[in-house]
C-alpha positions in Angstrom: 136.7 97.2 40.0 139.8 96.1 39.8 141.2 92.8 41.9 143.3 94.6 45.4 144.0 91.3 46.8 146.9 88.9 46.8 144.8 86.1 44.7 144.4 86.1 41.3 140.9 86.4 40.1 141.6 83.8 37.5 141.3 81.9 40.7 138.0 83.5 41.7 135.7 82.6 38.7 136.7 78.6 39.3 136.1 78.4 42.5 132.0 80.4 42.2 132.2 77.7 38.5 133.5 74.6 40.8 129.9 74.6 42.0 128.2 75.8 39.3 128.5 75.6 34.6 128.1 79.5 35.8 129.5 82.5 33.9 131.3 84.7 35.9 131.9 88.1 36.2 135.2 89.3 37.2 133.0 91.4 40.3 132.1 88.7 41.2 135.0 87.2 41.4 136.5 90.0 43.1 134.5 89.7 45.2 134.8 86.4 46.6 138.7 87.1 46.8 138.3 90.2 49.0 136.1 88.0 51.3 138.0 85.1 51.6 141.0 86.7 51.9 139.6 88.2 54.4 138.4 85.4 56.6 141.7 83.5 55.7 143.7 87.4 57.9 141.0 86.7 60.8 141.8 83.0 61.2 146.0 84.1 61.0 145.5 86.4 63.5 143.5 84.5 65.6 146.5 81.0 65.0 149.0 83.6 66.0 147.7 84.9 69.2 146.9 81.3 69.3 150.9 80.7 69.3 151.7 83.6 71.5 149.9 83.0 74.5 151.7 79.5 74.5 155.6 81.2 73.9 155.6 80.3 70.6 157.3 81.9 68.3 155.9 79.4 65.4 152.3 78.7 63.9 151.3 75.5 64.0 148.9 73.7 62.0 146.8 72.6 65.4 147.0 77.1 66.0 145.0 77.5 62.7 143.0 74.5 63.8 142.1 75.4 66.6 141.3 79.5 64.9 139.5 77.6 62.4 137.4 76.4 65.1 136.8 79.0 66.9 135.0 81.4 64.1 133.3 78.6 63.7 
């Protein structure tokens, strides 16, 4: 399975290993990266929409916070 995300496979492995002392397969690391990237894209899309709805061309930290609240 090829890593098709913008993140390194080692980041996925470290993310899983930070929660346990288990070894992590490359497919598992890639899967967590894909899920993380999809979630980040959803948050970004919502934050962009929030900024646009307020007539701004800049996404602010509060837009990200509001987007995160909406996705809980």
